[in-house]
C-alpha positions as CSV (number, residue, x, y, z in Angstrom):
1,M,116.6,158.7,112.2
2,N,119.1,161.5,112.4
3,E,118.9,164.9,110.2
4,P,120.1,164.8,106.7
5,A,123.1,166.8,107.9
6,D,124.4,163.4,109.8
7,V,124.2,161.4,107.1
8,T,127.3,160.4,105.0
9,L,127.0,159.3,101.4
10,R,129.3,156.2,100.3
11,T,129.6,153.6,98.1
12,A,128.0,150.3,98.9
13,G,129.4,147.0,98.5
14,V,128.4,143.4,98.9
15,H,128.9,143.3,102.6
16,D,126.1,145.8,102.4
17,V,123.5,143.7,101.0
18,D,121.7,142.2,104.0
19,T,121.2,146.0,105.5
20,I,120.2,147.1,102.0
21,S,117.7,144.4,101.8
22,D,116.0,145.4,105.3
23,L,116.0,148.8,104.5
24,F,114.5,147.9,100.8
25,L,111.5,145.8,103.0
26,A,111.0,148.3,105.2
27,C,110.5,150.6,102.3
28,W,108.7,148.6,100.0
29,R,106.0,147.4,102.8
30,T,105.5,150.9,104.0
31,S,105.9,153.1,101.0
32,Y,104.0,150.9,98.5
33,R,101.2,150.0,100.8
34,D,98.8,152.6,99.1
35,V,100.3,152.1,95.8
36,L,100.3,148.5,95.3
37,P,98.0,145.8,95.5
38,P,98.4,143.7,98.9
39,H,99.8,140.4,97.4
40,L,102.7,142.6,95.7
41,I,103.6,144.0,98.9
42,E,104.0,140.5,100.3
43,M,106.1,139.2,97.5
44,Y,109.1,140.2,98.9
45,G,110.7,138.7,102.3
46,P,114.0,138.6,103.7
47,A,115.5,135.7,101.6
48,S,113.7,136.8,97.7
49,A,115.1,140.8,98.8
50,R,118.7,139.4,99.6
51,D,118.4,137.8,96.2
52,L,117.3,141.1,94.5
53,W,119.9,143.1,95.8
54,R,122.5,140.6,95.6
55,Y,121.9,140.7,91.6
56,S,123.1,144.6,91.7
57,F,126.7,143.6,93.0
58,A,127.0,140.7,90.4
59,D,129.8,140.7,88.0
60,G,128.9,141.3,84.4
61,P,126.1,143.4,82.5
62,A,124.0,143.3,85.2
63,S,126.3,144.9,87.8
64,R,125.1,148.5,89.3
65,D,126.6,151.1,91.2
66,V,125.2,151.6,94.5
67,I,125.1,154.3,97.0
68,V,124.1,154.3,100.3
69,A,123.1,157.2,102.9
70,E,124.6,156.2,106.2
71,T,124.2,157.9,109.9
72,P,127.0,158.1,112.1
73,D,125.6,154.8,113.8
74,H,126.2,152.9,110.9
75,S,122.6,152.8,110.0
76,L,121.4,153.2,106.5
77,T,118.7,155.8,105.9
78,G,118.9,155.3,101.8
79,V,119.9,153.6,98.7
80,V,120.1,154.5,95.0
81,S,121.5,152.1,92.2
82,M,122.5,153.5,89.0
83,G,124.4,151.8,85.5
84,R,123.6,151.9,82.0
85,D,119.9,151.8,80.7
86,P,119.3,148.0,79.2
87,D,116.8,149.4,76.5
88,L,119.2,152.3,75.7
89,P,122.6,152.0,76.2
90,S,123.7,155.5,75.6
91,S,121.7,156.6,78.3
92,G,122.1,156.0,82.1
93,H,119.3,154.5,84.4
94,V,118.3,155.0,88.0
95,F,117.1,151.5,88.9
96,S,116.1,152.1,92.5
97,L,115.7,154.7,95.2
98,Y,114.5,153.7,98.4
99,V,114.4,156.1,101.8
100,H,113.6,154.7,105.1
101,P,110.3,155.6,105.9
102,E,111.4,157.5,109.0
103,A,113.7,159.3,107.0
104,K,111.3,160.7,104.2
105,G,110.9,164.4,103.8
106,L,114.5,164.8,105.1
107,G,116.6,165.2,102.2
108,V,118.1,161.9,101.8
109,G,116.3,161.2,98.7
110,A,117.2,164.4,97.0
111,R,120.5,163.9,98.0
112,L,120.8,160.2,97.0
113,M,119.2,161.2,93.5
114,S,121.9,163.8,93.0
115,A,124.7,161.9,93.8
116,A,123.3,159.1,91.2
117,V,122.9,161.7,88.4
118,E,126.7,163.0,89.2
119,R,127.8,159.3,89.0
120,L,126.0,159.2,85.4
121,R,127.4,162.3,84.3
122,A,131.1,161.5,85.5
123,D,130.5,158.3,83.2
124,G,130.2,160.7,80.2
125,L,126.4,160.0,79.9
126,S,123.9,162.9,78.6
127,Q,120.6,161.5,79.9
128,A,119.3,159.0,82.3
129,T,116.0,157.2,82.9
130,L,114.0,155.8,85.4
131,W,111.1,154.0,86.0
132,V,108.2,154.7,88.3
133,F,104.7,152.7,89.2
134,R,102.0,155.3,87.5
135,A,100.2,154.9,90.7
136,N,102.7,156.1,92.8
137,A,101.7,160.1,92.6
138,G,104.2,160.9,95.7
139,G,107.4,159.3,93.5
140,I,106.2,161.0,90.4
141,A,105.9,164.5,91.8
142,F,109.6,164.2,94.2
143,Y,111.3,163.0,90.8
144,Q,109.8,166.0,88.8
145,H,110.8,168.6,91.5
146,L,114.1,167.1,90.8
147,G,113.9,167.8,87.0
148,W,112.7,164.2,85.9
149,F,110.0,164.5,83.1
150,P,107.7,161.9,81.8
151,D,108.9,160.8,78.2
152,G,106.1,158.7,77.0
153,G,107.3,155.5,77.5
154,T,105.4,152.9,79.6
155,R,105.9,148.8,80.5
156,V,104.3,146.3,82.3
157,E,106.6,143.7,84.1
158,P,105.0,140.5,84.2
159,E,106.2,140.1,88.1
160,Y,104.2,143.2,89.2
161,G,101.4,143.1,86.4
162,E,101.2,147.0,87.1
163,T,101.7,150.1,84.9
164,E,104.8,152.0,85.1
165,I,106.1,155.2,83.2
166,R,109.6,156.1,82.0
167,L,110.9,159.6,83.6
168,T,113.9,161.2,81.7
169,H,116.4,163.6,83.1
170,L,118.9,165.6,81.1
171,L,122.2,165.3,82.6
């Protein structure tokens, strides 16, 4: 992978779904290996990952802004999706952030999160939320380093069966 200086951030489109899905699978299978049970790691394959990401580009209330980090050779090293919080419509929400395992620690995730915060701020929002698996200590530390803080919210989504905590960021 290239250094972060060689990464360009751009708005993604539906034409990026296959590449984003491949990136997502690489991250899901590597980053969550020590966080989630094996049956959850295996729940996504190429087809289900594409379906998941196509949803991000659907018209209507489910649509999201998606930004990718792209190298000069057009490889994607990261992706972030954001929009309105479905539970708190006056807040923004970061639905997902994935950085290719080979690009972790190079600043790609921080750049993507900064772009997401700026996009939500430009939409006139004053705060944003995100959910992170409680067992994902590395992810929680990363977000806290960027100014996100636990606000006491928790949930367990039926498809995962794992506790998540909500983090908030004042924009």
